[in-house]
N, C-alpha and C positions, 0 to 999 in steps of 0.2 A: 655277486658279479656274474657268475656262470649262469645262474637262472635268468637274469636280465638279458644277458647276451643271447641265450637260447631263444627267448621270446622274440627277439629282434632278428636274429640270423641263426637258425638252428644248426648250421654246419660250421659256423665260425668258431675258432678256438682262441682262447686267451693265452698269450705268451707269458713266460716267467717274468719278463721285464714289466709287462703291464701289471701283473699282480704286485710285484715289489714296489713299484712306483705308486699305484693307487692305494694299496693297503699300508704302505710304510713299514714293511717287514723286511728282514734280511733274507737272502737266498736260502740260508740254512733253515730258518723258521718255515719258510714257504715249502721247501723240500719235505721236511718232516710232516707237515700238515697235509700236503697234497698227496703224498704216498699213502698216508693213513686213509684219506677219503677215497683214494683209488681202491685200496684193498677192502674197504667196506662196500664198494660198489656204487658210490655216489658220484664219482667222476671217472672220465675216461681220459687217459693220457696218450698223447702222441709222443713216442720216444725216438730219440736219435739212435743211429748205429753205435755211437760212442760219445762220451763227453758228459753233458749235463743229464739230469734226471729226466727232463721232458722238454719238449719244444712248444707244446700247445696242450690245452686242456678244455674239455667241455663237460657239461653236466649229463648224467645218464637219466633214463626214465625213473629209476629208483631215487636219484637225487632230487628230481623234480617233485615226485610224490612227497618226499620228506619236507622240502621247502614249503609246499602247499599245505602241509599238516602242521600248523603252528604249535599245537600242543605237543606232538611227538618231537618236533624240532627242539622246542624248549627243554624237554626232558633229556634229550640226548646231548644237547649243547647249551647248558645253562649259561647265562650271561654273567652271573655274580659268582665267580669261582676264585 
C-alpha cells in the first residue's frame, strides 16, 4: 500500500483507518507491525503529540528499495509462515 501510494503521491501519508479497513487487521496488529517497520527503517511515521501510535505513514527510500528487490523481500518476509 505504501509503495503504491508513494508512486502516485510521494508526500501523501496513509492513515491508520485506511490500513485497518483495507487490510482487515485490528489496530493492535497494525501498531505492532508498523512500529517494527519503522524501527527497521522501512517506513516513516507521522506521530501525534499524544494518543495513538501514529496518524500517518509513508514508505522510506530503504522501504522502496526492499519492495523493488523481490528476492530480498521474499527472504525477509516469507509468505508461508
